[in-house]
C-alpha angles and dihedrals in degrees: 000000000000112000092235089067095056096087096057100028089053095056097069137066091223120114123257093249091051092050093048090050092049092048092052089044090054091053091049095046099035093116092057092043091054090055094055107116097186144015087261091057089050091051089057091052098043097042094099087059092051091048093047099049106026109121092209106082093208088078090069097034098073114114126235085035092214090066094064094076090044091058089046091054091051091050090052089050091058102256115161124249089250092052090050091050091052089049090051093050094045090052095044093241116175138192119234110229110181102301097341134082115223133191116262116256132193088257090057090052092050091047092049093050092045088054090051092050092054113019094031093045093050094048095048088044089054090052090049092050091053093046089049096043092051094040090231104155133339095213093052089048093050093049091047094051092048091047091047090057093043092053092047097049105023089232132113104172109100093219093050090049090050092051090050088056091050090066102276087115099173115091095219091048092049090050093047094049090044092054091050094048097036093090091067097050112121094224138000096259100021121096119202100210090208091060094109094049093044095048104041095142092052090046092049091052090053093046092050089074093051134073111286092245089077092054089058093062111113115235110237 
């Protein structure tokens, strides 16, 4: 391997063959990648990579296969497991089990999303490392980093992601607190990083409905 690739190949947990494949794939699909306007667009383009290399087989066992990426988008947008299950049932989505097709259960949904948050996150992160290491395109890199985080957390709202990073490390808890504190945000996409300290009473009211472990988190 050429020495100039060490810095970005060495960042990821992906195998060398996977990284080489992804790097070649980026070169081949650069035109489509450059036309991605959002992380969701990028997910559409990169889904074949996720499907090909994901260790968890459930990623490739969704039927119809086109629905797998649709569930992934909804996960990234913060939809609950229950909401994803209802979506799967309403769209007659099945799980391939050997030669049979089975109805989707809540366990399948959880397993699928867990695979996204690990396998999907690693693969998109590998792509981002290569794009960054080769200085290919800043917009592709930005979309990839955002998508990497969305796959990992199952959250897309910037404020919810920030709350998750403050110690409220449960996606539903972060969403609940975010909805309760959202009314005091200065602007739609602007986070006042003192919002927790400045709105303790509002925060305490939100935390009162949650397990006590979340009330013990120290406000930074």
